[in-house]
C-alpha positions as CSV (number, residue, x, y, z in Angstrom):
1,M,20.4,-12.3,16.5
2,A,17.8,-10.0,15.0
3,D,14.2,-9.7,16.0
4,T,12.3,-12.4,14.2
5,Q,10.1,-9.9,12.4
6,Y,13.2,-8.7,10.5
7,I,14.4,-12.1,9.3
8,L,13.0,-14.6,6.8
9,P,12.5,-18.1,8.3
10,N,14.6,-21.0,6.8
11,D,11.4,-23.0,6.1
12,I,9.8,-20.2,4.0
13,G,8.0,-21.5,0.9
14,V,9.3,-21.1,-2.6
15,S,6.5,-21.6,-5.2
16,S,6.8,-22.3,-8.9
17,L,4.5,-20.5,-11.3
18,D,3.7,-23.1,-14.0
19,C,3.3,-21.6,-17.4
20,R,4.9,-24.3,-19.6
21,E,1.7,-25.4,-21.3
22,A,0.6,-21.9,-22.1
23,F,4.0,-21.0,-23.5
24,R,4.1,-24.3,-25.5
25,L,0.9,-23.3,-27.3
26,L,2.3,-20.0,-28.6
27,L,3.4,-19.6,-32.2
28,P,7.1,-18.9,-32.9
29,T,6.4,-15.2,-33.5
30,E,4.4,-15.0,-30.3
31,R,7.2,-16.6,-28.3
32,L,9.7,-14.1,-29.7
33,Y,7.3,-11.2,-28.9
34,A,6.9,-12.6,-25.3
35,H,10.7,-13.1,-25.1
36,H,11.7,-9.5,-25.9
37,L,8.9,-8.0,-23.8
38,S,10.2,-10.2,-20.9
39,R,13.7,-8.9,-21.4
40,A,12.4,-5.4,-21.4
41,A,10.5,-6.1,-18.1
42,W,13.5,-7.7,-16.4
43,Y,15.9,-4.9,-17.3
44,G,13.3,-2.3,-16.2
45,G,12.8,-4.2,-12.9
46,L,16.3,-3.3,-11.9
47,A,15.0,0.3,-11.4
48,V,13.0,-1.1,-8.4
49,L,16.3,-1.6,-6.6
50,L,17.1,2.1,-7.0
51,Q,13.5,2.9,-5.8
52,T,13.8,0.9,-2.6
53,S,16.9,1.7,-0.4
54,P,20.4,3.2,-0.9
55,E,22.0,-0.2,-0.3
56,A,19.6,-2.4,-2.4
57,P,21.5,-2.0,-5.7
58,Y,24.8,-2.9,-4.1
59,I,23.4,-5.9,-2.3
60,Y,21.9,-7.2,-5.6
61,A,25.1,-6.6,-7.5
62,L,27.1,-8.4,-4.7
63,L,24.8,-11.4,-4.6
64,S,24.8,-11.7,-8.4
65,R,28.6,-11.7,-8.6
66,L,28.8,-14.4,-5.9
67,F,26.4,-16.8,-7.6
68,R,27.7,-16.2,-11.1
69,A,31.2,-17.2,-10.0
70,Q,30.0,-20.3,-7.9
71,D,26.7,-22.2,-8.1
72,P,24.8,-22.8,-4.8
73,D,26.4,-26.2,-4.1
74,Q,29.9,-24.9,-4.7
75,L,29.3,-21.8,-2.5
76,R,27.9,-24.1,0.2
77,Q,31.1,-26.1,0.3
78,H,33.0,-22.9,0.6
79,A,30.7,-21.5,3.3
80,L,30.9,-24.7,5.4
81,A,34.7,-24.5,5.1
82,E,34.6,-20.9,6.4
83,G,32.7,-22.1,9.6
84,L,29.1,-21.6,8.7
85,T,26.6,-24.2,9.8
86,E,24.1,-25.8,7.4
87,E,21.4,-23.6,9.0
88,E,23.4,-20.5,8.5
89,Y,24.1,-21.2,4.9
90,Q,20.4,-22.0,4.4
91,A,19.6,-18.6,6.0
92,F,21.9,-16.9,3.5
93,L,20.2,-18.6,0.6
94,V,16.8,-17.6,2.0
95,Y,18.0,-14.0,2.3
96,T,19.3,-14.0,-1.3
97,A,16.0,-15.4,-2.5
98,G,14.2,-12.6,-0.5
99,V,16.3,-9.9,-2.2
100,Y,15.5,-11.3,-5.6
101,S,11.8,-11.8,-4.9
102,N,11.3,-8.4,-3.4
103,M,13.9,-6.6,-5.7
104,G,15.5,-5.2,-2.6
105,N,16.0,-5.7,1.1
106,Y,12.5,-4.5,2.2
107,K,9.4,-6.7,1.9
108,S,7.2,-5.6,-0.9
109,F,4.2,-6.6,1.1
110,G,4.6,-4.6,4.3
111,D,7.7,-2.4,3.6
112,T,9.7,-4.0,6.5
113,K,13.4,-4.5,6.2
114,F,14.8,-8.0,6.4
115,V,18.3,-8.9,7.3
116,P,20.5,-12.1,7.0
117,N,19.9,-14.5,9.8
118,L,23.5,-15.2,10.5
119,P,26.5,-13.4,12.1
120,K,27.8,-10.5,9.9
121,E,31.4,-11.6,10.4
122,K,30.7,-15.1,9.1
123,L,29.0,-13.7,6.0
124,E,31.9,-11.4,5.5
125,R,34.4,-14.3,5.5
126,V,32.3,-16.2,2.9
127,I,32.1,-13.1,0.6
128,L,35.7,-12.0,0.8
129,G,36.9,-15.6,0.4
130,S,34.6,-16.5,-2.5
131,K,35.6,-17.2,-6.1
132,A,34.1,-13.9,-7.1
133,A,36.4,-12.0,-4.7
134,E,39.3,-14.0,-5.9
135,Q,38.6,-13.0,-9.5
136,H,37.6,-9.4,-8.8
137,P,38.9,-8.5,-5.3
138,E,38.5,-4.7,-5.5
139,E,35.0,-4.9,-7.0
140,V,33.6,-7.4,-4.5
141,G,35.5,-5.8,-1.6
142,G,34.1,-2.4,-2.6
143,L,30.6,-3.7,-2.8
144,W,30.8,-5.3,0.6
145,Q,32.3,-2.2,2.1
146,T,29.4,-0.1,0.7
147,C,26.5,-2.3,1.7
148,G,27.7,-4.6,4.5
149,E,26.8,-2.4,7.5
150,L,23.5,-1.3,6.0
151,M,22.6,-4.9,5.1
152,F,22.5,-5.8,8.8
153,S,21.6,-2.5,10.3
154,L,18.3,-2.3,12.2
155,E,18.6,1.3,13.3
156,S,15.1,2.5,14.1
157,R,14.8,4.7,11.0
158,L,16.0,1.9,8.7
159,R,13.5,-0.7,9.8
160,H,10.7,0.4,7.5
161,L,10.2,2.4,4.4
162,G,9.0,5.9,5.0
163,L,9.8,9.6,4.7
164,G,12.0,11.8,6.9
165,K,12.3,10.4,10.4
166,E,9.6,7.8,9.8
167,G,11.7,5.5,7.6
168,I,13.9,5.2,4.6
169,T,13.0,6.0,1.0
170,T,14.9,6.7,-2.3
171,Y,11.9,8.4,-4.0
172,F,13.1,11.5,-2.0
173,S,16.5,12.7,-0.9
174,G,17.2,12.0,2.8
175,N,16.6,15.6,3.9
176,C,13.0,15.7,2.4
177,T,10.0,15.9,4.7
178,M,6.3,15.4,4.2
179,E,6.0,19.2,3.8
180,D,8.5,19.1,1.0
181,A,6.5,16.3,-0.7
182,K,3.3,18.3,-0.5
183,L,5.0,21.4,-1.9
184,A,6.5,19.4,-4.7
185,Q,3.0,17.9,-5.5
186,D,1.5,21.4,-5.7
187,F,4.3,22.4,-8.0
188,L,3.8,19.4,-10.3
189,D,0.0,20.1,-10.4
190,S,0.7,23.7,-11.3
191,Q,2.8,22.5,-14.3
192,N,0.5,19.7,-15.3
193,L,3.3,17.2,-14.7
194,S,2.7,13.7,-13.3
195,A,4.7,12.4,-10.4
196,Y,4.6,8.8,-11.6
197,N,8.0,8.7,-13.2
198,T,9.8,11.2,-10.9
199,R,12.0,11.4,-7.8
200,L,12.6,14.5,-5.7
201,F,16.0,15.8,-4.5
202,K,16.4,18.7,-2.2
203,E,19.4,21.0,-1.7
204,V,19.7,24.1,0.5
205,G,21.6,27.0,-0.9
206,Q,24.0,29.3,1.0
207,D,21.1,31.7,1.5
208,G,19.2,29.0,3.3
209,K,16.6,28.8,0.5
210,P,15.7,25.3,-0.6
211,C,16.1,24.2,-4.2
212,Y,14.3,21.1,-5.5
213,E,15.2,18.9,-8.4
214,V,12.4,17.0,-10.0
215,R,14.1,14.2,-11.9
216,L,12.2,12.4,-14.6
217,A,13.0,8.8,-15.6
218,S,14.3,8.7,-19.2
219,V,17.1,7.6,-21.5
220,L,17.8,11.1,-22.5
221,S,19.2,13.7,-20.1
222,T,19.8,17.3,-21.3
223,E,19.9,16.7,-25.0
224,P,17.3,18.9,-26.8
225,I,15.2,17.0,-29.2
226,L,13.1,18.7,-31.8
227,D,9.3,18.4,-31.4
228,S,9.6,16.7,-28.0
229,E,6.7,17.8,-25.7
230,M,9.1,17.5,-22.8
231,N,11.6,20.2,-23.9
232,S,9.6,23.1,-22.6
233,K,9.3,21.5,-19.2
234,L,13.0,21.0,-18.6
235,K,13.9,24.3,-16.9
236,S,14.0,26.2,-13.6
237,Y,11.0,27.6,-11.9
238,E,10.1,29.8,-8.9
239,F,7.2,28.4,-6.9
240,Q,5.9,29.6,-3.6
241,G,9.2,31.0,-2.6
242,S,11.3,28.0,-3.5
243,N,13.3,27.1,-6.6
244,F,12.4,24.0,-8.7
245,R,14.4,22.5,-11.5
246,V,13.0,19.8,-13.8
247,T,15.6,17.5,-15.2
248,R,15.6,14.0,-16.7
249,G,17.9,11.0,-17.2
250,D,17.0,9.0,-14.1
251,Y,17.6,5.3,-14.6
252,A,19.0,6.1,-18.0
253,P,21.2,3.0,-18.6
254,I,18.4,0.7,-17.4
255,L,15.8,2.3,-19.6
256,Q,18.1,2.2,-22.6
257,K,18.0,-1.6,-22.3
258,V,14.2,-1.5,-21.9
259,V,13.9,0.5,-25.1
260,E,16.2,-1.8,-27.1
261,H,14.0,-4.8,-26.3
262,L,10.8,-3.0,-26.9
263,E,12.1,-2.1,-30.3
264,K,12.9,-5.7,-31.0
265,A,9.4,-6.8,-29.7
266,K,7.8,-4.4,-32.3
267,A,9.0,-6.7,-35.1
268,Y,6.8,-9.5,-33.7
269,A,3.7,-7.5,-32.7
270,A,0.5,-9.2,-33.8
271,T,-1.6,-6.1,-34.3
272,S,-1.3,-2.4,-35.2
273,H,-2.5,-1.6,-31.7
274,Q,0.5,-3.5,-30.2
275,E,2.9,-1.7,-32.6
276,Q,1.6,1.7,-31.7
277,M,1.5,0.8,-28.0
278,L,5.2,-0.1,-28.1
279,A,6.1,3.0,-30.1
280,Q,4.5,5.2,-27.4
281,Y,6.2,3.3,-24.6
282,I,9.5,3.8,-26.3
283,E,8.8,7.5,-26.6
284,S,7.8,7.6,-22.9
285,F,11.0,5.9,-21.6
286,T,13.2,7.8,-24.0
287,H,12.0,11.3,-23.3
288,G,10.5,10.9,-19.8
289,S,6.9,11.6,-21.0
290,I,4.0,10.3,-19.0
291,E,1.7,11.7,-21.8
292,A,3.4,9.3,-24.2
293,H,2.8,6.4,-21.8
294,K,-0.9,7.4,-21.6
295,K,-1.1,7.2,-25.3
296,G,0.5,3.8,-25.2
297,S,-2.0,2.8,-22.6
298,R,-4.8,3.8,-24.8
299,F,-3.6,1.5,-27.5
300,W,-3.2,-1.2,-24.9
301,I,-6.8,-0.8,-23.8
302,Q,-7.9,-1.1,-27.4
303,D,-5.9,-4.3,-28.0
304,K,-8.6,-6.7,-27.0
305,A,-8.0,-10.3,-26.0
306,P,-4.4,-10.6,-27.2
307,I,-2.7,-14.0,-27.0
308,V,0.3,-12.5,-25.2
309,E,-0.7,-9.8,-22.7
310,S,1.8,-7.3,-21.2
311,Y,2.1,-3.9,-19.5
312,I,5.2,-2.0,-18.5
313,G,6.0,1.3,-16.8
314,F,6.0,3.2,-13.6
315,I,2.7,1.8,-12.4
316,E,1.9,1.4,-8.7
317,S,2.3,4.1,-6.0
318,Y,2.0,1.9,-2.9
319,R,5.6,2.3,-1.8
320,D,6.0,6.1,-2.3
321,P,5.5,7.5,1.2
322,F,3.5,10.3,-0.3
323,G,1.5,8.0,-2.6
324,S,2.1,9.6,-6.0
325,R,5.3,8.1,-7.5
326,G,5.1,4.8,-9.4
327,E,7.3,1.8,-8.9
328,F,8.6,0.2,-12.1
329,E,6.7,-2.9,-13.1
330,G,6.5,-5.1,-16.2
331,F,4.7,-8.3,-16.8
332,V,4.2,-10.7,-19.7
333,A,1.5,-13.5,-19.6
334,M,-0.6,-15.8,-21.8
335,V,-4.3,-16.3,-21.8
336,N,-6.0,-19.0,-19.7
337,K,-9.1,-19.6,-21.9
338,A,-11.3,-21.6,-19.4
339,M,-11.2,-19.0,-16.6
340,S,-11.3,-16.1,-19.1
341,A,-14.7,-17.4,-20.3
342,K,-16.2,-16.9,-16.8
343,F,-14.8,-13.4,-16.5
344,E,-16.3,-12.6,-20.0
345,R,-19.7,-13.5,-18.6
346,L,-19.1,-11.3,-15.6
347,V,-18.2,-8.4,-17.9
348,A,-21.4,-9.0,-19.9
349,S,-23.3,-8.7,-16.6
350,A,-21.4,-5.7,-15.4
351,E,-23.8,-2.9,-16.3
352,Q,-26.6,-4.7,-14.5
353,L,-24.5,-5.4,-11.5
354,L,-23.3,-1.8,-11.2
355,K,-26.9,-0.9,-10.5
356,E,-26.9,-3.1,-7.5
357,L,-24.2,-1.0,-5.8
358,P,-25.5,1.3,-3.0
359,W,-25.0,4.8,-4.6
360,P,-27.0,7.0,-7.0
361,P,-26.6,6.5,-10.7
362,A,-25.0,10.0,-11.0
363,F,-21.9,8.5,-9.2
364,E,-21.3,6.1,-12.1
365,K,-19.8,6.9,-15.5
366,D,-22.3,8.0,-18.1
367,K,-21.5,5.0,-20.2
368,F,-19.9,1.8,-18.9
369,L,-16.7,1.2,-21.0
370,T,-16.7,-2.5,-21.4
371,P,-13.2,-3.7,-20.5
372,D,-11.1,-6.7,-21.4
373,F,-11.0,-9.2,-18.5
374,T,-8.8,-12.2,-18.9
375,S,-7.3,-14.9,-16.8
376,L,-3.5,-15.1,-17.5
377,D,-0.7,-17.4,-16.7
378,V,2.3,-15.3,-15.8
379,L,5.5,-15.8,-17.8
380,T,7.4,-12.8,-16.5
381,F,6.6,-10.4,-13.6
382,A,9.4,-7.9,-12.9
383,G,8.9,-5.7,-9.9
384,S,8.8,-6.0,-6.1
385,G,6.0,-8.6,-5.9
386,I,3.4,-10.5,-7.9
387,P,-0.2,-9.7,-7.3
388,A,-3.2,-12.0,-7.9
389,G,-5.1,-9.5,-10.0
390,I,-4.7,-6.2,-11.6
391,N,-6.9,-3.3,-12.8
392,I,-4.9,-0.9,-14.9
393,P,-4.0,1.7,-16.2
394,N,-4.0,3.9,-13.1
395,Y,-4.4,7.2,-14.9
396,D,-7.7,8.7,-13.7
397,D,-8.5,10.5,-17.0
398,L,-8.0,7.4,-19.1
399,R,-10.1,5.3,-16.8
400,Q,-13.0,7.8,-16.9
401,T,-13.0,8.2,-20.7
402,E,-11.1,5.3,-22.4
403,G,-11.7,2.5,-19.9
404,F,-9.3,-0.1,-18.4
405,K,-8.3,-3.7,-18.4
406,N,-8.7,-6.4,-15.7
407,V,-6.4,-9.4,-15.4
408,S,-6.5,-12.3,-13.0
409,L,-3.2,-14.1,-12.8
410,G,-4.3,-17.7,-12.8
411,N,-1.0,-19.5,-12.0
412,V,-0.5,-17.0,-9.1
413,L,-3.9,-17.8,-7.7
414,A,-3.2,-21.5,-8.0
415,V,-0.3,-21.0,-5.6
416,A,-2.4,-18.9,-3.3
417,Y,-4.9,-21.7,-3.0
418,A,-2.4,-24.0,-1.3
419,T,-3.1,-23.7,2.4
420,Q,-1.7,-25.9,5.2
421,R,-4.2,-26.6,7.9
422,E,-1.7,-26.3,10.7
423,K,-0.8,-22.8,9.6
424,L,-4.3,-21.4,9.7
425,T,-4.3,-18.9,12.5
426,F,-7.4,-17.3,14.2
427,L,-10.0,-19.7,12.8
428,E,-12.2,-22.0,14.7
429,E,-11.5,-25.7,14.2
430,E,-14.8,-26.4,12.5
431,D,-14.1,-23.7,9.9
432,K,-10.7,-24.9,8.8
433,D,-11.6,-27.7,6.5
434,L,-14.3,-25.6,4.9
435,Y,-11.9,-22.7,4.5
436,I,-9.3,-24.9,2.8
437,R,-11.9,-26.3,0.4
438,W,-13.5,-23.0,-0.7
439,K,-10.7,-20.4,-0.2
440,G,-9.5,-20.8,-3.9
441,P,-13.0,-20.7,-5.5
442,S,-14.1,-17.8,-3.3
443,F,-11.0,-15.9,-4.1
444,D,-11.7,-16.2,-7.8
445,V,-15.0,-14.5,-7.2
446,Q,-13.5,-11.8,-5.0
447,V,-10.7,-11.1,-7.6
448,G,-13.3,-10.8,-10.4
449,L,-15.6,-8.4,-8.4
450,H,-12.7,-6.5,-6.8
451,E,-11.0,-5.7,-10.2
452,L,-14.0,-5.3,-12.5
453,L,-16.7,-3.6,-10.4
454,G,-14.5,-2.4,-7.5
455,H,-11.7,-0.5,-9.2
456,G,-13.8,-0.3,-12.4
457,S,-16.8,1.6,-10.9
458,G,-17.3,5.2,-10.1
459,K,-17.1,8.6,-11.8
460,L,-14.8,11.4,-10.6
461,F,-16.6,14.8,-10.6
462,V,-14.3,17.1,-12.6
463,Q,-14.1,20.7,-13.7
464,D,-11.8,21.0,-16.7
465,E,-9.5,23.8,-17.7
466,K,-12.3,25.5,-19.6
467,G,-14.5,25.5,-16.5
468,T,-16.8,22.8,-17.8
469,F,-18.2,20.3,-15.4
470,N,-18.7,16.6,-16.2
471,F,-21.8,16.5,-14.0
472,D,-25.0,18.5,-13.4
473,Q,-24.3,20.8,-10.4
474,E,-28.0,21.5,-10.0
475,T,-29.3,17.9,-9.9
476,V,-26.5,15.7,-8.5
477,I,-27.1,15.2,-4.8
478,N,-24.5,13.9,-2.3
479,P,-26.2,10.8,-0.7
480,E,-24.4,11.5,2.6
481,T,-25.5,15.1,3.1
482,G,-28.6,15.3,1.0
483,E,-27.2,18.5,-0.5
484,Q,-25.7,19.5,-3.9
485,I,-22.1,18.6,-4.6
486,Q,-19.9,21.1,-2.9
487,S,-16.4,20.0,-4.0
488,W,-14.8,18.3,-7.0
489,Y,-11.5,17.8,-8.9
490,R,-10.0,20.7,-10.8
491,S,-8.0,20.3,-14.1
492,G,-4.7,18.5,-13.4
493,E,-5.8,17.1,-10.1
494,T,-5.9,13.4,-9.6
495,W,-7.1,10.9,-7.0
496,D,-3.5,10.2,-6.0
497,S,-2.4,13.8,-5.9
498,K,-5.4,14.9,-3.7
499,F,-5.6,11.9,-1.3
500,S,-1.8,11.2,-1.4
501,T,-0.9,9.0,1.5
502,I,-4.2,7.3,2.0
503,A,-5.2,7.1,-1.7
504,S,-4.1,3.5,-2.2
505,S,-5.5,2.2,1.0
506,Y,-8.8,3.9,0.5
507,E,-9.3,2.6,-3.1
508,E,-8.3,-0.9,-2.0
509,C,-10.9,-0.7,0.8
510,R,-13.6,0.4,-1.7
511,A,-12.7,-2.4,-4.1
512,E,-12.6,-5.1,-1.4
513,S,-15.9,-3.9,0.0
514,V,-17.5,-4.1,-3.4
515,G,-16.3,-7.7,-3.8
516,L,-17.8,-8.7,-0.4
517,Y,-21.1,-6.8,-1.2
518,L,-21.6,-8.2,-4.7
519,C,-20.6,-11.8,-3.9
520,L,-24.0,-12.1,-2.2
521,N,-25.6,-11.7,-5.6
522,P,-26.9,-15.1,-6.9
523,Q,-26.2,-14.1,-10.5
524,V,-22.5,-13.6,-9.7
525,L,-22.2,-16.9,-8.0
526,E,-24.0,-18.7,-10.9
527,I,-21.5,-17.1,-13.4
528,F,-18.7,-18.8,-11.5
529,G,-20.6,-22.1,-11.3
530,F,-21.9,-22.1,-7.7
531,E,-25.4,-22.7,-6.7
532,G,-27.3,-23.9,-3.6
533,A,-25.2,-25.0,-0.6
534,D,-21.9,-24.6,-2.5
535,A,-22.8,-21.0,-3.3
536,E,-23.5,-20.3,0.4
537,D,-20.2,-21.8,1.4
538,V,-18.3,-19.6,-1.1
539,V,-20.0,-16.5,0.3
540,Y,-19.2,-17.6,3.9
541,V,-15.5,-18.3,3.2
542,N,-15.1,-15.1,1.2
543,W,-16.3,-13.1,4.2
544,L,-14.4,-15.2,6.7
545,N,-11.3,-14.8,4.7
546,M,-11.7,-11.0,4.9
547,V,-12.4,-11.0,8.6
548,R,-9.3,-13.1,9.2
549,A,-7.2,-10.8,6.9
550,G,-8.3,-7.9,9.1
551,L,-6.6,-9.6,12.1
552,L,-3.6,-10.5,10.1
553,A,-3.4,-6.9,9.0
554,L,-2.3,-5.8,12.5
555,E,1.2,-7.2,11.7
556,F,1.5,-4.4,9.1
557,Y,0.9,-1.5,11.5
558,T,3.8,0.4,13.0
559,P,2.8,1.8,16.4
560,E,6.0,4.0,16.7
561,A,5.0,5.9,13.6
562,S,1.2,5.4,13.9
563,S,1.3,4.3,10.3
564,W,0.4,1.3,8.1
565,R,3.0,-0.3,5.9
566,Q,0.7,-2.0,3.4
567,A,-2.3,-0.5,1.6
568,H,-4.3,-3.8,1.2
569,M,-3.9,-4.7,4.8
570,Q,-4.9,-1.3,6.1
571,A,-8.0,-1.7,3.9
572,R,-8.8,-5.1,5.3
573,F,-8.4,-3.9,8.9
574,V,-10.9,-1.1,8.2
575,I,-13.4,-3.6,6.8
576,L,-13.0,-5.7,9.9
577,R,-13.7,-2.6,12.0
578,V,-16.9,-1.9,10.0
579,L,-18.1,-5.5,10.5
580,L,-17.4,-5.4,14.2
581,E,-19.1,-2.1,14.5
582,A,-22.2,-3.6,12.9
583,G,-22.8,-5.4,16.2
584,E,-25.5,-8.0,16.8
585,G,-22.8,-10.8,17.0
586,L,-22.0,-10.7,13.3
587,V,-18.2,-10.9,14.1
588,T,-16.6,-11.7,17.4
589,V,-13.0,-12.0,18.4
590,T,-12.3,-14.2,21.5
591,P,-9.1,-14.5,23.5
592,T,-7.8,-18.1,23.7
593,T,-4.7,-20.0,24.6
594,G,-2.8,-21.6,21.7
595,S,-1.4,-25.1,21.6
596,D,2.0,-23.7,22.7
597,G,0.4,-22.3,25.9
598,R,0.7,-18.7,24.7
599,P,-2.2,-16.2,24.4
600,D,-4.0,-16.4,21.0
601,A,-7.2,-15.2,19.5
602,Q,-10.1,-16.8,17.6
603,V,-12.5,-15.1,15.2
604,H,-16.1,-16.1,14.7
605,L,-18.4,-15.0,11.8
606,D,-22.1,-15.8,12.1
607,R,-22.9,-16.9,8.6
608,N,-26.7,-16.5,9.3
609,K,-26.2,-12.7,9.8
610,I,-24.1,-11.9,6.8
611,R,-27.1,-10.8,4.7
612,T,-29.2,-9.3,7.6
613,V,-26.4,-7.4,9.5
614,G,-23.2,-7.5,7.4
615,K,-24.7,-6.4,4.0
616,P,-26.5,-3.3,5.4
617,A,-23.3,-2.3,7.2
618,L,-21.3,-2.6,4.0
619,E,-24.0,-0.7,2.1
620,R,-23.7,2.3,4.4
621,F,-19.9,2.1,4.4
622,L,-19.6,1.9,0.6
623,R,-22.0,4.7,0.0
624,R,-19.9,7.0,2.2
625,L,-16.6,5.8,0.6
626,Q,-18.1,6.6,-2.9
627,A,-19.3,10.0,-2.0
628,Q,-16.1,11.0,-0.4
629,K,-13.9,9.8,-3.2
630,Y,-15.7,10.9,-6.3
631,S,-16.8,14.4,-5.1
632,F,-13.5,14.9,-3.2
633,L,-15.0,15.5,0.3
634,S,-12.5,16.6,2.9
635,M,-13.0,13.9,5.5
636,R,-9.4,12.6,5.9
637,P,-9.4,12.7,9.7
638,Q,-12.3,10.3,9.9
639,L,-10.8,8.0,7.3
640,L,-7.5,7.8,9.1
641,A,-9.2,7.3,12.5
642,S,-11.1,4.3,11.2
643,S,-7.9,2.4,10.7
644,D,-6.1,3.5,13.8
645,P,-5.8,0.5,16.1
646,S,-4.9,2.7,19.1
647,L,-8.4,4.3,19.1
648,S,-11.5,2.8,20.7
649,A,-14.2,1.7,18.4
650,S,-16.5,4.6,19.3
651,Q,-13.6,7.0,18.7
652,R,-13.1,5.6,15.2
653,M,-16.6,5.9,13.8
654,G,-19.7,7.8,14.6
655,P,-22.9,6.0,15.4
656,S,-24.3,6.6,11.9
657,W,-21.8,4.0,10.6
658,R,-23.2,1.3,12.8
659,R,-26.4,-0.7,12.7
660,S,-26.5,-0.5,16.4
661,S,-24.5,1.4,19.0
662,P,-23.2,-0.9,21.8
663,S,-21.5,0.7,24.7
664,W,-17.8,0.6,23.7
665,P,-15.0,1.5,26.1
666,Q,-13.9,5.1,25.6
667,L,-10.3,4.6,26.7
668,M,-7.9,1.9,25.4
669,P,-5.8,-0.1,27.9
670,G,-2.0,-0.2,27.4
671,S,-0.8,-2.8,25.0
672,G,1.8,-4.2,27.4
673,S,5.1,-5.3,26.0
674,A,3.9,-7.7,23.3
675,P,6.9,-7.9,20.9
676,V,5.0,-8.9,17.7
677,K,1.3,-8.2,17.9
678,P,0.5,-5.6,20.6
679,H,-2.6,-4.4,18.7
680,L,-4.4,-7.7,19.2
681,A,-4.6,-6.7,22.8
682,R,-6.1,-3.4,21.9
683,L,-8.6,-5.0,19.6
684,E,-9.6,-7.6,22.1
685,A,-9.9,-5.0,24.8
686,D,-12.0,-2.9,22.5
687,L,-14.5,-5.8,22.2
688,H,-14.4,-7.4,25.7
689,G,-12.9,-4.8,28.1
690,P,-9.3,-4.9,29.6
691,S,-7.5,-8.1,29.3
692,P,-4.9,-9.1,31.9
693,T,-2.7,-10.7,29.3
694,P,-1.8,-9.0,25.9
695,L,-2.5,-11.2,22.9
696,N,1.0,-11.3,21.5
697,Q,1.3,-14.6,19.8
698,G,3.3,-14.3,16.6
699,C,1.6,-15.0,13.3
700,K,2.5,-18.3,11.5
701,W,2.4,-16.9,8.0
702,P,1.2,-18.9,5.1
703,P,3.8,-19.2,2.3
704,F,2.0,-16.8,0.1
705,C,0.0,-13.7,0.9
706,P,-2.1,-12.7,-2.2
707,C,-3.1,-9.1,-2.9
708,L,-5.2,-7.5,-5.6
709,R,-3.8,-4.5,-7.4
710,G,-5.5,-1.5,-9.0
């Protein structure tokens, strides 16, 4: 059988997101508006299959045909008759649920492949003997022939998403390398084209010269349309000795369905902003224009406090190995008025709270653009996973000049609150009850701060196409160097395009750190209804949750490729490193023996040192993150090193990052043969010296691992 890290356990949790009451309160026109937006989102979500792996669309189609022909009980009877055990059929159902939940056969949180936990030949018998195969033998047989081997394959390159030899991706053709991705990004920047809705395909001509096709997502392909701003872009180019050709029509049948339902939704729009927003989305998906999507996003930002909230498009770049291309995502949700009132109070205090952040005023926008911040109950979320909070749009130019919106997904958070005591790893016994009680409320605070003042803070220093700067070169001083700003973004350059592979992790690290830093503010805690001892418990559990998450993050590191598979978890590991580096006993990790007799670890956070040791450490860290991002300082090696578990602590960060400089080991011991968590051994050795036994106990995952999205 497969390694346990590549299978989904039979007892995995399935959670229901309750939105019945919120939907019941909608007017008939609002329900129809939500319905057609949902249909558009679900159709568009099919594109995620094509963005994940070559076999994902075929697996999805095969499973859909099986369960349309027979319901789960009927298929169970058939499977048992074919020789499957109850456990094996349950494993098949879990695998199917995993494919639907992740919109593909790779985990959306971690980018690791998962395979069916039953013998391939048994599943083949079930499929080829099913009602679906009886009705459509050639179609079902062809689907199985196409995806059966890949469904089960754990060849080293296929275990994770990645580029070239590092993993599998469908954002690029299989012969593309990171060098090709960088060249393509330079080309796109030179033509002022966004990578968000593109894929890259490489061919090598008979002369050995590479030719790249940049394919835009759109309903239209080659048909010329009068007055379309995209027409002039659809041609061949010579760039740095290579040929580039810009085409469109990617995902055309899918996007046609999206457009049809967006057109129907327009008839039920409640405001002119919603009508204009949908018209621009239709333009974007029809022609392949990101500029049109930006225009739609402007109207979306201006549509304040709608009863039915939604957003749709190629949004998040987490799963592109280069970090520039957006995965399709669409959501529809209804307002939760009680929690939204708290977020409105937080927004009202935002300008004052921004002044509390540890960087000069010049590193903030000239005028804070007051955003919408609502708590929503999700009706539809089509994509590879559902976050707990979102800060969008992701377009840097819009965020700097037009603003953004924050949403907290209330019924998702309600599921995240559910924590079983026996599944709480790494915590001391005396912390567990407190953690269970305050995890939910503390996460509400973290979500609010992370989205509004984390992702919502900061000013990119930019020189536009006319040579004009949006900052005073003479007076703005870099707080890290004490000198004038020496670097900035040029016209057409974005945060994602310049920081590429670390952009998402870096920004999540900044936002998470802002949440930890500002949750210490009594005004913030009072807004959320916490005072006195309760407020102190909320702070403690919020910090404890982050420290624990830093340990859990090691599951998302791939040592063979020296790479992280999940942006939020890389960010949380870096924060753990910063707090460990602070010294003075703020955070300690101690090797223990678990109840099963296997090596384990336990984390301790000294709550009395959060403000005296932890806050100053985060202050220094945040100031450096801010300076590097917004003035585009070239410090990538240091940033990457800070999240490399194979380096010793002193190798990761210079003494200036620490409050004190304890004597850390310079060389890391070998990690042994730990099959699941070898890096706990390295972390433990980093803190306590060589350990005779690697800490390799597998993680007992909670049923839901929440993330915050920007």
